[in-house]
LOTIZA-108299 format. One record per atom (N, C-alpha, C): x, y, z; residue in one letter. Coordinates in steps of 0.001 Angstrom, whole numbers, plus 500000, padded with zeros to 6 digits. Example, Ala and Ser with C-alpha at 12.3 -4.5 7.8 and 13.67 -1.06 7.14 Angstrom:
<nodes>
513190494310507800A/512300495500507800A/513200496700507800A/512850497750507080S/513670498940507140S/512900500030507870S/
</nodes>
This chain:
<nodes>
500892498627500172X/500120500199500056X/500926501386500002X/501084501907499173X/501914503443498984X/500485504734498688X/500520505476499166X/499807506957498960X/500708507663499132X/500190508771497634X/500670510021498056X/499838510849498730X/500403511604499773X/499728512142501070X/498964513442500135X/497908513527500439X/496915515187499688X/495900515502501359X/496733515435502437X/496114516329503753X/495867517681503408X/497148517972502595X/497360519581502743X/495811520023502066X/495528519423501033X/494135519994500415X/493186519954501305X/493004518801502355X/492034518508503124X/492253519776504384X/493197520120504814X/493584521222505595X/493005522393504768X/493003522821503820X/492448523731503340X/491060523803503192X/490316523025502627X/489088522690502832X/488530522834504181X/489192522119505213X/488690522347506776X/488850523571507347X/489826524500506940X/489923525695507031X/489129526848506664X/488599526390505516X/487440527324504810X/486337527066505660X/486256525921505812X/484761525317506651X/484702526393508122X/485640526086508492X/486173526650509627X/485651528320509606X/486327529111508739X/486085530606508605X/484799530708508534X/483868530173507351X/482589529979507243X/481909530174508338X/481893529218509543X/480952528961510406X/481505529741512039X/482469530461511594X/482678531396512557X/483789531426513433X/484447529693513388X/485711529729514208X/486719529456513509X/487561530155513812X/489025530681513508X/489772530033514217X/491007529457513040X/492086528136513854X/493544529342513591X/493194530282512935X/494230531044512876X/495348530403512496X/494972529664510866X/495813528755510222X/496597529593509004X/497602529566509157X/498511530255507623X/498240529438506449X/498518530218505509X/498146529635504129X/498805528485504145X/498051527350503923X/498762525962503670X/499424525862502321X/498567526872501488X/499460526617500195X/500679527197500231X/501447527937501100X/502592527580501183X/503306527176502111X/503085526581502737X/503621525789503733X/503752524302503453X/504959523483503915X/505357522019503919X/504315521181504735X/504110520199504232X/503469518850505348X/504042518963506743X/505329519181506583X/506240519179507847X/505679520672508960X/505741521425508188X/505463522717508774X/503953523096509524X/502982522200508641X/502082522062509109X/501404521452510270X/502496520224510299X/502421519133511411X/503142519765512482X/503594520579512628X/504671520943513770X/504048522349514425X/502796522480513939X/502243523949514583X/501059523258514886X/500327524129516122X/498856523663516713X/497774523654515545X/498125525201515213X/496656525079514252X/496488524257512902X/497715523788512628X/497822522924511556X/497598521351512132X/497797521279512937X/497541520118513712X/495762519816514025X/495340520811514489X/493797520978514606X/492721521151513443X/493712521627512224X/492986521995511074X/492739520236510233X/493853519489510427X/493725518303509940X/493219517458510596X/492840517555511905X/491742516760512740X/490210516692512532X/490097517865511868X/488933518668511098X/488780517666509841X/489907517989509265X/489744517445507978X/489315515964507810X/489968515260508728X/490072514006508915X/488523513486509177X/487646514299510054X/486161514153510547X/485638514371508839X/485967515274508235X/485396515969507011X/485404514420505987X/486809514238505683X/486656513456504621X/486368512304505255X/486321511601506313X/485439510465506643X/484065510645506258X/483405511556506692X/482323511525506668X/481509511594505485X/482507512327504446X/481903512696503281X/482266511211502313X/483726511431501903X/484443510615500903X/484644508829501544X/484748509000502887X/485094507431502787X/483306506529503524X/482862507563504110X/481458507077504588X/480487506610503161X/480511507265502438X/480001507465501137X/480135505997500796X/481139506008500335X/481900504646499880X/481779503131501002X/481464503461502089X/481510502287503113X/479717501905502970X/479127502710502862X/477330502803502792X/477533501792501422X/477508502763500398X/477059502557498775X/477501501178498343X/479085501012498363X/479640500169497575X/479110498711498355X/479350498375499398X/478594497211500015X/477092497081499734X/476542498167499997X/474971498364500204X/474481497658498942X/475074497568497688X/474861497276496456X/475156495829496592X/476143495172497155X/476708494056497058X/475984493346498035X/475300493697498805X/474561493237500043X/472858493500499581X/472534493815498504X/471267494075497997X/470459494998498854X/471410495965499465X/470374497007500341X/470039498050499260X/470891498194498604X/470436499279497187X/470667498535495814X/469856499412494957X/469911498647493509X/470547500089492878X/471103499612491829X/472024500692490910X/471016501319489876X/470840502421489579X/469856503156488917X/470132503678487682X/471238503186487278X/471959503987486036X/472764502949485118X/472989502954483910X/474187502132483324X/475455502300483555X/475811503025483985X/477503503142484405X/478171501953484575X/479134501617483476X/479970500494483782X/480352499806485140X/480698500801486008X/481511499968487068X/480072499935488235X/479120500373488051X/477864499994488882X/477033498711488299X/477174498635487164X/476683497459486391X/477602496225486827X/478920496467486862X/479621495223487334X/479635494946488811X/479199496070489867X/478932496140491109X/477905494926491448X/476680495477490821X/475535494442491000X/475529493221490506X/476275493306489201X/476585491633488879X/476855490921489905X/478042491542490349X/479015490746491132X/479764489319490712X/480181488555491510X/481134487363490922X/481985487602490131X/482387486740488986X/483518487135488054X/483146488240487365X/482128488691487486X/481654490329486700X/482228491372487163X/482544491278488504X/483285492405489387X/484837492366489131X/485284493097488496X/487281493163487952X/487762494204488935X/489076493746488896X/489426494371490023X/490063495810489618X/489812496364488353X/489782497721488417X/488495498850488492X/487718497735489005X/486491498489489611X/486563499722490315X/485687501154489582X/486041502197490255X/485563501972491725X/484534501805491918X/483579501768493308X/484320500890494507X/484984499931493679X/486141499025494867X/487104500126495317X/487841500548494182X/488743500781494466X/488848502513495233X/487614502794495121X/487713504111495857X/487350503759497272X/486847502812497634X/486764502291499088X/487819502079499472X/488624501156499039X/489968500830499302X/490730502371499584X/490870503110498943X/491717504123498682X/491471505015499542X/489845505493499810X/489532506217500753X/489497505911501973X/489820504823502604X/490217504477503706X/491518504170504160X/492132503878503260X/493585504170503523X/494148505622503639X/493432506962502690X/493701508236503113X/493092508397504693X/492198507438504845X/491747508143506855X/493034507741507161X/493623506300506895X/494397505595507831X/495717506428507936X/496273507169506800X/497448508135506648X/496791509166507307X/495921509933507296X/495941511036507795X/495938510586509473X/495319509726509862X/495055509390511592X/496678509271511945X/497508508483511227X/499018508296511505X/499313509596511399X/499535510693510525X/499998511740510667X/499718512332512114X/498325512215512502X/497949512897513938X/498634512022515249X/498573510952514731X/499123510211516021X/500919510186516360X/501264510341515071X/502965510720515121X/503078512005515447X/502907512896514986X/502997514426515162X/502175515182516247X/501266515163516710X/500655515394518041X/501512515484519003X/501964514511519554X/502621514614520631X/504336515362521076X/504450516245519775X/505561517067519550X/504862518628519523X/503761518733519283X/503190520114519224X/502404520506520624X/502899521701520944X/502498522448522201X/500533522752522146X/500103521940522867X/498591521802522742X/498080521765524161X/497024522446524612X/496369522045525677X/496395520709526013X/496507519928527264X/496912518732527392X/495210517932526779X/494073518503527402X/492948517829526864X/492760518137525426X/493249519030524521X/492815519249523339X/493923518121522583X/494944517808523157X/496099516679522731X/495486515373522774X/494540515285523887X/494322514183524125X/492886513728523172X/492153514895523099X/491144514609522161X/491163514299520687X/492393515383520299X/492860514806519118X/493386513493518830X/494586512889519427X/494809511498519865X/493542510596519770X/492863510544520659X/491655509568520612X/490760509661519273X/490668511045518725X/489879510860517113X/490789510252516346X/491837510078516442X/492862509703515060X/493046508167515386X/493051507851516898X/492822506248516992X/491676505837516672X/490446506389516934X/489403505912516524X/488910506023514996X/489444507027514210X/489341506880512903X/490275505735512179X/491292505505512606X/492027504580511904X/491661503483511937X/491150503013513635X/490319501917513914X/488944501639512747X/488407502691512606X/486986502395511844X/487587502225510140X/488892502830509957X/488950502295508293X/489472501071508647X/490404500341509583X/490517499339509316X/489762498152509578X/488729498602510550X/487665497446510510X/486630497628509356X/486424498966508834X/486059498490507314X/486461497793506306X/487540498029506247X/488533497290505282X/488199495635505864X/488481495140507148X/488224493943506933X/486916493506506716X/485438494092506840X/484300493559506638X/484451493609504931X/485252493995504272X/485137493928503034X/486139493400502147X/487413493041502259X/488189492447501809X/488726491433503083X/489690490139502051X/490133489272503327X/491298489158503623X/492021490272503112X/493299490374503638X/493651491687503213X/494463492765504294X/494747494100504012X/495742494289504753X/496782495731504408X/497691495765505071X/497163496937506248X/498128496748507363X/497871497616508365X/497731499115508418X/498981499762507443X/499386501172507271X/499613500993505999X/499707502723505683X/500520503322504643X/501869502726504740X/502397502373503445X/503827501832503451X/504348502668502159X/505167503945502332X/505639504830500877X/506311503975499978X/506763502773500480X/507873502165499562X/506864501430498403X/505866500991499090X/504711500052498102X/504931498647498377X/505407498313499805X/505563497108499588X/505255496478501059X/503463497275501439X/503174496790502567X/502693495123502716X/503102495088503656X/502471493388504188X/501090493149504290X/500306492210503717X/499054491672503942X/498770490941505148X/497729491228505616X/497776490291507048X/496064489981507263X/495581488812507640X/494627488142507349X/493660489324508335X/491926489280507906X/491503490160508295X/491241490058509781X/491737488493510445X/491240488607511731X/492293489636512502X/493608489750511915X/494456490308512596X/494090491882512601X/493795492447511575X/493385493822511248X/492297493882512255X/491107493076512791X/490165493501513600X/490491493674514887X/491626492757514970X/492726492799516568X/493381493811516723X/493495494699515622X/494441495942515659X/493501496931515778X/492425497173515125X/491290497949515273X/490814497825516978X/490655496879517499X/490359496832518850X/491178497162519792X/492753497125519712X/493649497783520197X/493695499207520020X/493393499873518765X/493747501282518932X/492235501795519435X/491172501117519642X/489940501521520476X/490488501456521504X/491023500777522114X/491736500320523793X/492291501574523884X/493104502046523426X/494253503184523511X/493211503996523230X/492642504532522440X/491617505913522296X/490883506173523776X/490429504956524238X/489649504850525740X/490548505406526817X/491453504755526546X/492639505003527985X/492911506651527775X/493141506838526476X/493521508402526571X/492691509395527268X/491398509331526708X/490087510577527217X/489864509955528567X/490065508589529355X/489978508517530534X/490838509194531754X/492394509112530949X/493192509511531645X/493448511355531689X/493075511915530593X/492569513205530259X/491832513766529517X/490569514191530184X/489048514039529257X/489618515448527954X/488864515009527262X/489087516149526161X/488746517727526742X/489317518385526153X/489181519647526764X/488046520678525905X/487602521774526226X/486226522335526065X/486918522957524639X/488030523392524578X/488688523910523177X/488603522648521848X/488847521298522523X/488645520115521506X/487061520120521011X/486438519984521946X/485204519906521854X/484549521077520859X/484774522029521211X/483988523488520435X/484796523565519041X/486095523333518867X/486760524155517629X/487418522538516843X/487267521599517489X/487584520538516795X/486491519624516363X/486004518867517228X/485279518066517189X/483733518155516238X/483595517442515349X/482421517585514988X/481183517911515474X/480185518667515001X/478953519083515736X/478049517622516029X/477669517163516982X/477192515873517401X/477869514547517388X/478871514890517357X/479684513793517658X/480270513280519095X/479791511962519462X/479977511812520894X/481239510665520933X/482107511238521344X/483524510575521052X/483798509157521963X/483424509478523277X/483282508442524402X/482481507384523924X/481261507741523605X/480181506666523327X/480509505867521879X/481274506743520936X/481508506094519692X/482769505275519796X/483477505631520540X/484930504943521085X/484317503167521415X/483417503422522397X/482505502074523381X/482100501280522060X/481024501934521292X/480195501286520440X/481027500465519474X/482177501162519031X/482887500245517539X/483784499205518600X/484152499204519772X/484325498117520477X/483741497366520674X/482359497539520745X/481375496573520901X/481702495706519627X/481227496760518397X/480928495825516826X/482313495315516547X/483576495499516762X/484734494944516243X/485102493832517188X/484467493725518434X/484976492463519461X/483807491238518866X/482699491863518570X/481846491104517975X/481985490470516811X/482814491166515719X/483315490258514429X/484422489619514821X/484964489848515673X/486309489283516049X/486097487697516765X/484885487843517427X/484563486486517957X/484735486595519356X/485209487743519932X/485386488408521551X/484019488607522178X/483242487363522714X/481772487847522608X/482070488080523952X/482202488029525262X/482371488900526418X/482789490242526605X/483754490404525458X/484553491638525466X/482866492529524769X/482215492140523994X/481504492518522963X/480288493145523952X/479988492198524753X/478960492510525754X/479199493550526392X/480565493844527046X/480836494719528265X/480857496315527654X/481568496097526478X/481632497250525631X/480141497742525239X/479331496836524710X/478003497683524244X/477232497904525852X/477484497304526788X/476844497660527929X/477887499200528628X/478869499654527983X/479436500665528553X/478903501905527427X/478035501952526528X/477529502589525669X/476153503368526275X/476273504504526538X/474799505122526733X/473549505105525952X/472715504211526299X/471833503732525360X/471176504924524763X/470758506419525237X/470237507379525225X/470989508351524127X/472650507940524124X/473307508806523565X/472901509172522283X/473355509967521446X/473503509986520006X/474783510568519534X/475143509942518260X/476761510401517903X/476172510363516369X/476564511790515957X/476373511435514265X/477801512318513443X/477491512223512173X/478292512743511044X/477502513831510988X/477796515106511101X/477206516387510415X/477599516556509169X/476590517541508677X/476917518057506900X/476258519113506947X/476517520032506124X/476496521476505756X/476166521605504157X/475865522762503708X/475614522993502244X/477296522825501538X/478253522921502125X/479461523009501584X/479722521444501876X/479678520832502878X/480026519399502981X/478575518286503178X/478093517744502264X/476848517208501816X/476748515913502214X/475436515451502991X/475090514209503311X/475635513398501693X/476578512311501889X/477035511651500390X/475964510613500066X/475482510038500794X/474082509567500506X/473123509674499453X/472625511130500001X/471558511751499958X/472243512335498174X/473669512656498322X/474211513175496755X/474019511827495729X/474157510895496197X/474437509934495119X/472888509322494942X/471854509066495829X/470687508901495348X/469857509917494744X/469555510840495334X/468407512009494686X/469296513103493753X/470486513291493980X/471149514559493264X/471695513463491709X/472839512724491830X/473123511983490817X/472480511026490264X/471320510277491149X/470277509466490892X/470992507965490376X/472185507722491161X/472596506574490960X/472350505559491329X/471566505261492485X/471435504682493298X/469770504584493897X/469265503651494343X/467975503564494833X/467862502299495833X/466627502903497064X/466630501796498032X/465671500555497420X/466322499438497672X/465446498083497188X/464665497930498671X/463269497496497763X/462129497274498719X/462243496021499542X/461833496636500822X/461902495588502161X/463337495462502437X/463939496542502659X/465415496573503404X/465956495487502094X/465655495014500977X/466627493968500141X/466674492828500493X/465792492222501832X/465731490969502213X/464732490626502163X/464803488774502049X/463345488208502159X/462763488076503685X/463710488470504387X/463350488122505977X/462365489345506670X/461998490495506228X/461318491637506434X/460138491049506807X/459405491633507952X/458457491293508935X/457537492082508419X/456232491709508119X/455222492534507954X/454739493294509181X/454311494337509224X/453833495657510244X/455214496216511088X/456439495793510386X/457410496578511075X/457654498124510875X/457648498824512010X/457431500225511326X/458867500705510952X/459850500168510697X/461006500816510652X/460655500994509086X/460260500207508726X/459690500246507270X/459668501525506522X/458661502229507458X/458108503774507181X/459301504937507666X/459990504121508343X/461199505280508810X/462135505380507802X/462896504170507335X/463703504081506211X/462837504524504893X/461842503939504708X/461601504009503199X/460069504415503120X/459893505246502128X/458438505490501493X/458259504839500148X/456964503962500298X/456882503231499209X/456608503633497825X/457218502972496698X/456884503530495509X/456552502593494428X/455971502402493134X/456229501447492295X/456843501226491333X/458201501996491606X/458956502048490398X/460265500673490364X/461001500712489303X/461863499375489202X/463060500080488680X/463946499500489330X/465834500097488894X/465693499842487405X/466950500962487036X/467760500394485444X/469091500196486247X/469156499326485421X/468792498275484105X/467856497294484687X/468533496867486056X/467964495283486112X/466314495020486524X/466011495917486814X/464440496317487144X/463796495403488416X/464882495850489636X/464501495408491121X/463180496571491430X/462333495804492113X/461441497257492819X/462197497535493808X/461720499184493799X/462802500471494355X/461472501299494915X/462480501602496549X/461273502584497317X/462114503963497154X/461236504590497742X/461783506301497986X/462862506063499107X/464100506151499170X/464889506722500551X/464390507889501340X/464073507381502635X/464142508601503550X/464815508233505022X/464624508195505878X/465486507772507236X/466607509052507312X/467726508953507169X/468787509834507569X/469268510239506468X/468764509983505262X/469389510619503902X/468160511242503152X/466938511891503792X/466314512495502574X/466640514237502194X/467820514666502890X/468168515797502481X/469618516062502185X/470092517081501775X/471605517286502185X/472289517725503139X/471942518029504220X/472383518297505482X/471836517812506712X/471500515980506198X/471051515446507461X/471824514604507701X/472134514557509212X/473027513761509921X/473058512431509476X/474166511765509670X/474001510102509616X/474624509737510971X/473947508843511556X/474514508431512974X/476096507882512671X/476875507922513601X/477868506771513674X/478042505326513914X/476964505061515032X/476131503839515377X/474525504169515413X/474107503246516101X/472857503108516590X/472623502594517758X/471741502946518522X/471820502643520205X/471327501164519889X/470381501122518827X/469783499359518468X/470660498349518101X/471917498686517530X/472946497779517683X/473798497238518715X/473541498223519640X/474213497403521048X/473567496232521447X/471988496252521530X/471047495352521728X/471398494105521069X/471726494472519807X/471770493219518937X/473406492292519022X/474177493364519249X/475629492726519357X/475777492020520651X/474919492466521633X/474788491614522822X/473797490271522615X/472805490254521933X/471938489321521475X/472740488095520746X/473619488561519941X/474304487538519083X/475501486893520012X/476201487796520899X/477026487327521785X/476520486341522596X/475384486471523251X/474830485527524230X/474579484481523128X/474223484395522297X/473916483296521263X/475098482532521199X/475973482894521078X/477387482195520674X/477950481892521940X/477614482284523165X/477844481872524343X/477136480734525203X/475935480555524302X/475058479827524555X/473772480078525974X/473897481602525966X/472839482097526892X/471727482400526267X/470677481501525703X/469698481563524798X/468711482730524881X/468326482412526499X/467213483289527268X/468079484747527104X/469061484930527649X/469366486552527846X/469614486951526018X/470116486438525185X/469762486563523710X/468229486908523197X/467327486403523710X/465661486564523524X/465625487940524067X/465831488397525235X/465660489475525851X/466065490582525248X/467248490529524431X/467989491793523701X/467014491675522455X/466937490868521821X/465980490570520925X/464889491626520885X/464259491099522178X/462869491889522335X/463068493010522749X/463743493625523277X/464380494893523284X/464581495826522253X/464849495193520757X/464839495784519468X/463199495740518883X/462713494490519089X/461615493993518676X/460211495065519097X/460153495297520430X/459231496195520729X/459445497364521165X/460233497899520726X/460652499384520881X/459869500203520109X/459549501025520537X/458528501879519849X/459314503260519507X/458978504031518510X/459759505046517840X/459903506232518808X/458886506493520044X/458902507307521015X/460195507113521822X/460682505842521915X/461481505054522892X/463203505470522629X/463033505939521189X/464358505658520606X/464925507052520301X/466020507702520714X/466775508892520369X/466348509476519129X/466506508448518300X/466583508933516522X/464948508725515985X/464027508016516851X/462781507818516267X/462765506594515651X/463478505534515931X/463465504443514992X/462497503399516078X/461815502505515460X/461274501679516194X/460323500533515597X/460443499429516189X/460097498521515166X/458681497843515437X/458380498301516803X/456801498134517469X/456047496935517313X/456850496055517397X/456574494334516801X/456637493380518075X/455717492483517906X/455342491924519416X/456950491080519574X/457109490256520878X/457984489660521151X/458305488491520334X/459518487955520288X/460159487268519744X/459402485686519968X/458654484775519391X/458001483838519442X/458442482494518465X/459506482367518247X/460281481369517482X/461070480424518140X/461283479361517577X/461926478229518009X/463369478590518856X/463541478183520087X/464550478476520651X/465673477592520662X/466314477715519391X/467646477357519030X/468897478057518562X/469919478088518484X/470748478881517966X/470823479627516958X/470674478112515941X/470223478756514398X/469005479494514233X/468183479576514787X/466732480669514692X/467086481785515153X/467783481961516229X/468103482984516596X/468854483905516180X/469886483155515698X/470889484196514738X/470539484414513691X/469366483584513020X/468423484170511870X/467630485692512019X/466938485370513555X/466460486266513866X/467188487693514076X/468580487402514890X/469613488607514911X/469779489088513645X/469841488376512786X/469883488964511438X/468927489648510668X/467871489230510751X/466473489801510741X/466384491250511177X/466689491303512000X/466565492891512968X/467605493441512668X/468997493356512068X/470066493906512112X/469627494424510456X/469579493661509606X/468910494169508442X/467622495609508379X/467139495361509278X/465774496611509639X/466550497651510697X/466928497146511685X/467595498179512706X/468616499076512074X/469362498641511355X/470581498937510847X/470881499257509486X/469741499556508592X/469741499372507125X/470785500688506862X/471473500466505798X/472706501549505220X/473664501868506630X/473947500901507350X/474848501543508233X/475834500654507967X/476366500297507016X/477220499799506125X/478086498120506759X/476881497530507597X/477465496191507715X/476889495048507023X/475608495141506371X/475109493893505868X/476101492824505110X/477016493514504046X/477853492672503624X/478426491581504410X/479294492398505621X/479781491418506955X/478980490750507747X/477978490980508190X/476811490265508556X/475993488739507740X/475957489470506670X/475660488398505864X/476362487048505790X/477666487349505608X/478902486103505974X/478514485481507326X/478746486201508321X/478834486113509540X/477784485279509942X/476802485631509637X/475724485128510365X/474993483959509343X/475876483416508721X/475558482121507481X/474583482265506591X/474117483319506094X/472969483517504778X/473584482779504037X/472718482684502714X/473037482173501469X/473998482877500763X/475147482233500304X/476103482953499444X/476399482422498054X/477202483233497429X/477708482930496066X/478721481889496137X/478855481124494975X/478374481408493760X/476902480711493814X/476697480107494687X/475260478745494565X/473786480180494410X/474099481083495327X/473014481698495635X/473530483335495924X/472968484210495039X/473084485525495015X/471991486636495342X/470850485763495963X/469855486846496324X/470090487815497134X/471048487160498530X/471299487932499419X/472460488862499555X/473419488265498729X/474715489291498198X/475775488602497036X/476258489258496576X/476603488622495192X/478241488653494948X/478734488383496198X/480452488485496456X/480529488297497935X/481550487125498169X/481933486952499464X/482879487946499995X/484139488141499271X/484824489525499262X/485136490269498441X/485538491436498513X/486332491888497180X/487391491776496556X/487529491808495118X/488816491616494657X/489686492783495398X/491158492500495204X/491914493743495418X/492318494642494404X/492292495847494585X/492291496926493659X/493228496694492649X/492940497090491294X/494202496489490389X/495346497499490299X/495146498960491123X/496519499372491027X/497096499195492482X/496636498732493496X/497376498031494580X/498201496884493846X/497436496053493317X/498457494934493047X/499773495361491704X/499309496499491165X/500836497166490222X/501533497510491236X/501245498308492389X/502132498902493326X/503306497940494241X/502206497037494797X/502552496084495602X/502922494559495321X/503882494209495598X/504288492803494871X/503704491824496054X/503261492210497319X/502632491471498232X/501364491118498225X/500606491815497341X/498976491654497050X/498796490131497191X/498051489673497175X/497234487888497354X/496466488147495987X/496479486778495654X/495658486571494993X/494088487056495263X/493294487118494499X/492005487701494716X/491177486464494999X/490317486557495668X/489112485617496282X/488317485510494995X/487987484140494904X/487261483349493733X/485847484034493597X/485106484811494656X/483912485219494377X/483503486305495564X/
</nodes>
């Protein structure tokens, strides 16, 4: 993995957004500064921390949701663009020069590079201790999120950006372990030195809850890594009424709204794109508005997307409270405590919109299916499809929870992992063979 750093341009964007919003960091003209000059002064460091959040919430998050969303049938393409036709076709039709897969990979490694720059340079810059701890914790969190998302979509990946182009690939299990370690570090940093008011008001994105987001992602990646008791412990550490969002503005817009309503390249599949959707589930009306249309070119039934994606400045949650219940439900099943798993499933099934901080609620009756591990894992998947629609995890969930898989069955997903981008293969001789499907 070799990247040409572009964070100077991101600092320019971050600085412009700050001046428009009335928050000045007194950043010198970055066009006349070197990377090293920017990274050795407080204003440059703070601008890069802001730019990291902005880049993740637009470029990276857009790819995280849209590309696997098509693969795992949450979304239909609604265009004849070749790269998207390949993506919806999946299987051997999806080539390793596909622009969407390449963007997913490269955007996540850009997040890793920016995070590493902060981690390396913040300790040597004169900052208020609470501002330093907040920026460092943010950098560790965003690097962990980037690694975790790579592990959801690719069988192997490098841990870091290597300027030589010879980065070593490691199994996704190792990448998840590293993501959890980074989150542990982030948690320890802010526990030792709470973030300052300067960090919260001048650096941290509006509406973003750093401590709860760290815990939520610790729970998520512990579950994916098979550390079930750790997942339960971390999920219990998340405030169930807290919210944490990626915020948008007219200059930095909701990327899913842009892709669906402005570019008109994607559309929401009927019934969350899964055959398991339960009649009467009120989350259908939260996320989707019924329509009689069909997608282009493959004629899938599609609905009008609402939820967190219906206007250009609508915030997108960093995680959802219901995910914590479903993490615990799955972990309890894996640990053999089926009664506790049902309690957590019912907490999601029976929740009313008025009980959730975002207004999400299924309003369904208690679970009354078989009390077997397989049946409960199917129910967990059903609930994750609805509760966590377009949160970027369906591809991972479908594999982990044993749903029908390609090449024999492509109803619920059309790949098991993505091929490695062609540019990575050209630049890095360590790139493994592509997975078969």
